[in-house]
C-alpha positions in Angstrom: 74.9 -52.8 33.5 72.4 -52.0 36.2 70.0 -50.7 33.6 70.3 -53.9 31.6 69.8 -55.9 34.8 66.7 -54.0 35.6 65.4 -54.4 32.1 66.0 -58.2 32.3 64.2 -58.4 35.6 61.3 -56.3 34.2 60.9 -58.5 31.1 60.9 -61.6 33.3 58.3 -60.1 35.6 56.2 -58.7 32.8 56.4 -62.0 30.9 55.4 -64.0 33.9 52.5 -61.6 34.7 51.2 -61.5 31.1 51.4 -65.3 30.9 49.6 -65.7 34.2 46.9 -63.3 33.0 46.5 -65.1 29.7 46.1 -68.4 31.5 43.6 -67.0 33.9 41.5 -65.4 31.2 41.7 -68.6 29.1 40.5 -70.6 32.0 37.6 -68.2 32.4 36.7 -68.7 28.8 37.0 -72.5 29.0 34.8 -72.5 32.2 31.9 -71.4 30.0 32.5 -74.2 27.4 30.1 -76.8 28.9 27.2 -74.3 28.4 28.3 -73.6 24.9 28.7 -77.3 24.1 25.0 -77.8 24.7 24.1 -75.2 22.1 23.4 -76.2 18.5 24.6 -72.8 17.3 28.2 -72.8 15.9 30.6 -70.5 17.8 31.5 -68.4 14.8 27.8 -67.6 14.2 27.2 -66.8 17.8 30.1 -64.4 17.8 28.8 -62.6 14.7 25.3 -62.4 16.2 26.8 -60.9 19.5 28.8 -58.4 17.5 25.7 -57.3 15.6 23.8 -56.9 18.9 26.6 -54.7 20.3 26.5 -52.5 17.2 22.7 -52.4 17.3 22.9 -53.1 13.5 19.9 -54.9 11.9 21.7 -55.4 8.6 24.7 -57.0 10.4 22.3 -59.2 12.3 20.6 -60.5 9.1 24.0 -60.9 7.5 25.2 -63.0 10.5 22.2 -65.3 10.3 22.4 -65.7 6.5 26.1 -66.5 6.6 25.6 -68.9 9.5 22.8 -70.8 7.7 25.0 -70.9 4.5 27.9 -72.4 6.5 25.9 -74.6 8.8 22.5 -75.4 7.2 22.0 -78.2 9.7 21.7 -75.6 12.5 19.2 -73.4 10.7 16.5 -73.3 13.4 19.0 -72.9 16.2 20.6 -70.0 14.4 17.4 -68.1 13.7 16.1 -68.7 17.3 19.4 -67.5 18.8 19.3 -64.3 16.7 15.6 -63.7 17.7 16.4 -64.2 21.4 19.4 -61.8 21.2 17.4 -59.0 19.4 13.6 -59.6 19.4 13.0 -56.3 17.7 14.9 -57.5 14.6 13.1 -60.9 14.5 10.7 -60.1 11.6 13.5 -58.5 9.6 15.7 -61.5 10.2 12.9 -63.8 9.0 12.3 -61.8 5.9 15.9 -61.5 4.9 16.7 -65.1 5.6 13.6 -66.3 3.7 14.7 -64.1 0.7 18.1 -65.7 0.8 16.9 -69.2 1.3 13.4 -69.4 -0.2 13.3 -73.2 0.0 13.6 -72.9 3.8 11.2 -70.0 4.2 8.7 -72.1 6.2 11.3 -73.5 8.6 12.8 -70.0 9.1 9.4 -68.5 9.9 8.6 -71.3 12.4 11.9 -70.8 14.2 11.5 -67.1 14.4 7.9 -67.2 15.7 8.8 -69.8 18.3 10.7 -66.9 20.1 8.5 -64.0 19.0 4.9 -65.3 18.3 3.6 -61.8 17.8 5.1 -61.8 14.3 3.6 -65.2 13.4 1.0 -63.9 10.9 3.3 -61.7 8.9 6.2 -64.2 8.9 4.0 -67.1 7.8 2.5 -64.9 5.0 6.0 -64.0 3.8 7.1 -67.7 4.0 4.2 -68.7 1.8 5.3 -66.2 -0.9 8.8 -67.6 -0.8 7.8 -71.3 -0.8 7.8 -71.6 -4.6 10.8 -69.7 -5.9 10.8 -68.8 -9.6 12.1 -71.3 -12.1 15.6 -70.0 -12.6 16.2 -72.2 -15.6 13.9 -69.9 -17.6 16.0 -66.9 -16.8 18.9 -65.8 -19.0 22.5 -66.6 -17.7 24.2 -63.8 -15.8 26.4 -61.5 -17.8 30.2 -61.3 -16.9 29.7 -57.9 -15.2 26.9 -59.3 -13.1 29.1 -62.3 -12.1 32.0 -60.1 -11.2 29.7 -57.8 -9.1 28.4 -60.9 -7.3 32.0 -62.1 -6.6 32.9 -58.7 -5.2 29.8 -58.8 -3.0 30.7 -62.2 -1.7 34.2 -61.1 -0.9 33.0 -57.9 0.9 30.4 -59.8 2.9 33.3 -61.4 4.8 34.6 -58.0 5.9 33.2 -55.6 8.6 34.6 -52.2 7.8 34.2 -48.8 9.5 36.3 -45.8 8.5 36.3 -42.3 9.9 38.2 -39.0 10.2 37.8 -35.8 12.2 39.7 -33.2 14.2 41.2 -33.7 17.7 42.5 -31.2 20.3 45.4 -32.6 22.3 48.6 -31.5 24.1 51.6 -31.1 21.8 53.3 -33.8 24.0 52.4 -35.8 27.1 53.0 -33.4 29.9 53.0 -30.2 27.9 50.9 -27.1 28.4 50.3 -26.2 24.7 47.5 -27.7 22.5 47.4 -28.6 18.8 44.7 -29.6 16.4 45.4 -32.8 14.5 43.6 -35.4 12.4 41.8 -38.1 14.4 41.6 -41.3 12.3 39.3 -44.2 12.9 40.1 -47.5 11.2 38.2 -50.7 12.1 38.5 -53.5 9.6 37.7 -57.1 10.4 37.8 -60.2 8.2 35.6 -63.1 9.3 36.0 -61.7 12.9 39.5 -63.1 12.9 42.0 -60.7 11.2 41.7 -57.0 12.0 43.2 -53.6 11.5 42.3 -51.3 14.4 43.5 -47.8 15.0 42.0 -44.8 16.9 44.3 -41.9 17.3 43.6 -41.1 21.0 45.3 -41.6 24.3 44.3 -45.3 24.5 47.3 -47.6 24.0 44.8 -50.5 23.6 42.9 -48.6 21.0 45.9 -48.6 18.6 46.5 -52.3 18.0 47.3 -52.0 14.3 47.3 -55.3 12.4 46.4 -58.4 14.5 44.5 -61.7 14.7 42.1 -63.4 17.1 43.8 -66.8 17.5 41.5 -67.9 20.3 37.9 -66.7 20.1 34.4 -67.4 21.4 31.3 -65.3 21.7 32.7 -63.7 24.9 36.4 -64.0 24.8 39.3 -63.4 22.3 43.1 -63.6 22.5 45.7 -62.9 19.9 48.9 -61.1 18.7 49.3 -57.8 16.9 51.8 -55.5 15.3 51.5 -51.8 15.9 53.5 -48.5 15.8 54.6 -45.9 18.2 55.1 -42.5 16.4 57.8 -41.3 18.9 58.3 -37.7 19.9 60.0 -34.7 18.3 62.3 -32.4 20.2 60.7 -29.4 18.3 57.3 -30.1 19.8 57.9 -27.8 22.8 60.6 -25.5 24.3 60.5 -27.8 27.3 62.0 -30.6 25.2 64.9 -28.6 23.8 68.2 -30.5 24.2 66.4 -33.8 24.8 66.7 -35.1 21.3 64.0 -37.1 19.4 62.4 -40.3 20.5 62.3 -42.2 17.2 59.2 -44.0 15.9 59.3 -47.8 16.4 57.3 -50.9 15.6 55.9 -52.8 18.6 54.8 -56.4 18.9 51.9 -57.1 21.2 49.4 -59.6 22.6 45.9 -59.0 23.9 43.2 -60.8 25.8 39.6 -59.5 26.0 36.4 -60.6 27.7 33.1 -59.0 26.7 29.4 -59.1 27.1 26.6 -57.1 25.6 27.5 -54.0 27.8 30.9 -54.7 29.4 34.4 -55.2 28.1 37.7 -56.0 29.9 41.1 -56.2 28.3 44.8 -56.7 28.9 47.4 -55.6 26.4 51.2 -56.1 26.5 53.5 -54.7 23.8 57.2 -54.5 23.3 59.4 -52.3 21.0 61.0 -54.5 18.3 62.8 -51.9 16.2 65.0 -48.9 16.6 67.6 -48.4 19.4 66.8 -44.7 19.3 63.1 -45.4 20.0 61.7 -46.1 23.5 63.1 -49.7 23.4 60.7 -50.6 26.2 57.3 -52.2 26.9 53.8 -51.3 28.1 51.2 -53.2 30.0 47.6 -51.8 29.8 44.5 -52.8 31.8 41.2 -51.5 30.5 37.5 -51.7 31.3 34.4 -50.2 29.7 30.7 -50.2 29.8 28.3 -49.0 27.1 24.9 -49.2 25.5 22.2 -47.6 23.5 20.1 -44.7 24.9 17.8 -44.8 22.0 17.8 -46.0 18.3 20.3 -43.3 17.3 22.3 -42.4 20.4 24.8 -44.7 22.2 27.3 -43.9 25.0 30.3 -45.7 26.4 32.5 -45.0 29.4 36.0 -46.5 29.7 39.0 -46.4 32.1 42.5 -47.8 31.8 45.9 -47.7 33.4 49.3 -48.2 31.8 52.4 -49.8 33.4 55.7 -48.9 31.7 59.1 -50.5 31.7 62.2 -48.5 32.8 63.4 -48.2 29.2 60.1 -46.6 28.2 60.1 -44.3 31.2 63.7 -43.1 30.5 63.0 -42.5 26.8 59.9 -40.3 27.4 60.4 -38.9 30.9 64.1 -39.3 31.7 66.9 -36.7 31.5 70.5 -37.8 31.1 73.6 -35.7 32.1 74.2 -34.9 28.5 70.6 -33.8 27.9 70.7 -31.7 31.1 73.8 -29.9 29.9 72.1 -29.3 26.5 68.8 -28.0 28.0 68.4 -24.2 27.7 66.1 -24.5 30.8 68.9 -26.2 32.8 66.7 -29.1 33.6 68.2 -31.4 36.2 69.1 -35.1 35.4 66.3 -37.5 36.2 66.3 -41.3 36.1 62.7 -42.6 36.3 61.9 -46.1 37.5 59.4 -48.7 36.1 55.8 -48.3 37.3 52.3 -47.1 36.4 52.7 -44.0 34.3 49.1 -42.9 33.9 45.4 -43.5 34.5 42.8 -42.4 31.9 39.0 -42.0 31.9 37.1 -41.6 28.6 33.5 -41.0 27.5 32.3 -41.5 23.9 29.0 -40.6 22.4 27.9 -42.2 19.1 25.2 -40.8 17.0 23.9 -42.9 14.1 22.6 -40.7 11.3 21.4 -43.7 9.3 22.4 -47.4 8.8 25.8 -46.4 7.5 26.8 -42.9 8.6 27.6 -42.0 12.2 29.5 -39.5 14.4 31.7 -40.0 17.4 32.3 -37.4 20.1 35.2 -38.3 22.5 36.4 -36.7 25.7 39.4 -38.0 27.7 41.1 -37.1 30.9 44.6 -38.5 31.7 46.4 -38.3 35.0 50.2 -38.8 34.9 51.4 -41.0 37.8 54.6 -41.9 39.6 57.9 -40.9 38.1 56.1 -39.8 34.9 54.4 -37.0 36.9 57.6 -36.1 38.7 59.7 -35.7 35.6 61.1 -32.2 35.0 59.9 -32.5 31.4 56.3 -32.2 32.7 55.2 -28.5 32.8 54.3 -27.7 36.4 50.7 -28.4 37.3 50.2 -30.2 33.9 50.0 -33.7 35.3 46.4 -33.7 34.2 46.0 -33.9 30.4 42.8 -33.4 28.3 41.9 -34.7 24.9 38.8 -33.9 22.8 37.9 -35.3 19.4 35.2 -36.0 17.0 34.9 -38.3 14.0 32.5 -38.7 11.0 32.5 -42.4 10.1 31.0 -44.7 7.6 30.1 -48.4 8.2 30.2 -50.4 5.0 
């Protein structure tokens, strides 16, 4: 009964805290709305341009401008100028690609781009003049069915932003263990219209494994939404230290996130709760994270992150607790331990990204985690192993 009471208190506190954080972050986003209201650039296009800038991806920048003009032709000049201001080095490429996509507007596109970057005026104007009189398409043969289907597929894929990767990772066999294992490090990052996403990176970061989710509230600097993810649990066979503890079953978790980001900075809050399996952890986690990153040169980028995770008592008991029955079953005669709710860890992370070309890239990740509070005091933690290391690398492809 006491445990259930503590769980109820925790859920009330966590719910109130998460609600307060969401309201505060929403107010922060809305406090910027007067500035955005003065802009002629649609919010969805601004978000796509900002995303392309963060990725340092010229192709994505041109795609954002072309899609923006297609959806909002009345804002053509504002869109081109916004993109040119955000990435002056891409200005000529944006002008060329947009003029190729909309030859009838080539002159207006060139004028808008050169307003921000006058140094490209000669080249942009020359390109615009070649696009001014597009060929008479009525004289061309109609597209074949195969060409039409390919065009439809391209249109569908243009609404997705997809990055997939895989590589090896070296990590402890379980959180608090002294043995290491090599396992696959997947990277899945799929977004549809910058609204629906599938995101998973197999590292220590709870906020890096959101699974399937949606950005219900979104601006160029702020997003909020729900997600459904998965906790793989823990096997008793992973370490002799866990003998007699039984398994922690895998469970599905429902979560909600809020993020604020700029070109270099990102701050996020994640809350998630187990929604399946009484033999799983049956608890919840609250994660606060911050990161900073940028490009060192055209090929190399670096990001530094830090986060802390606050766990409910049910979660702590499942992963760090020892009941009387488990103590009796332990060949190591581990003493019973009943952990309380609290911060369970703090983690620091550095990631290097090397772009081989416009599609292929590599990630190199190093993480250090420090177990805190009752998580660090648990008899399940091997002595002097409160500090945990993770190393990984990934070869990825951006479609």
